[in-house]
N, C-alpha and C positions, 0 to 999 in steps of 0.2 A: 039377332043372329047375325054373325058375320064380323064380330068385334071380339077382342079379348082384353080384359085388363091387364095391363103391364104388371101391376102390383096393386095392392089394396089402396084405393084412393088415387092411383095414378093414372096417366093417359091411356086411352084406348088404342088397339093396334088392329089395323085391318089386315087379315091374313088371306094369302091364296095358297093353294095346293097344287102340286103337279106329280103326275104318276108317269113313271118310266116302265113299261112291261117289255122287258127283252127276253132273248131266248133262254136265259139262265136264271133271271130273277125279276123281281118286281120291287122298284124302289120308290119311296114317296117322300117328297120334302114339302113342308109347309113354311112359307117364307112371309116376312113383313112386306105388304105390298108397297109401302112407300119407300122402303130402303133396299129391299131385295135380300135383306139378310136372312139365313136360315134359322127358323126358330125351333124346329124340331124335325126329325126323319126317321124312317123306319124302311126295312127290308126284309123280304121274304124269297126264298129260293123256290125255282120250279123244279119239278121231278126231272131227272135225267131222262134223255131218250129224244129220238128225232120227231115222233109224233107223240103229242101230249093231250089229253083229255081237256077240253076248255074249262071244266070245272075245276080242274087243278089250278089253270091261270086265275080264275075268279078267286078261288081260295086264298092263293098268294097275294093277290090284290088286297083282299079283306085283312089278312094277316099284316101286310105292310101298313095298311091305313091304322089298324089298330097300335101297331108298334109305334106309329108316328103320332099317337095320341087322338087319333079320331079325326073326323071332319065337322064336328058340331059346331066350332066356332070359325069356320072359314067362309070366305065370300064367295069363292068360285074354283074350280078345278079344271086343270087340263090333262090331257093323257096322251102319250105318244105309242104308237103300235111298235111291235117287236122290229119291223123294218117298214120303210116308207112304202104306202100304198100307192101303186102306179094307176093313173088314170087310164081307163080304157077307152079307146076310140071305136065306136061302132060304125 
């Protein structure tokens, strides 16, 4: 797991994935870990509105992952929130 054949009999490529879940959509890129080249990508929109059910965000992420070809062959994944989370000082 974590490698993908570039072509039949060709070299293997280590892949990493990134998810950007913003206020309007969820975007996924799968990149070659060695070169940073984007191998494939996917996108899915969030519903309109100021308050959105978290299930809709999860659904958009799943749709974007599927559109990007899935995650079965990637080594790791990182995700950014819609906006930076602030550290609370208690």
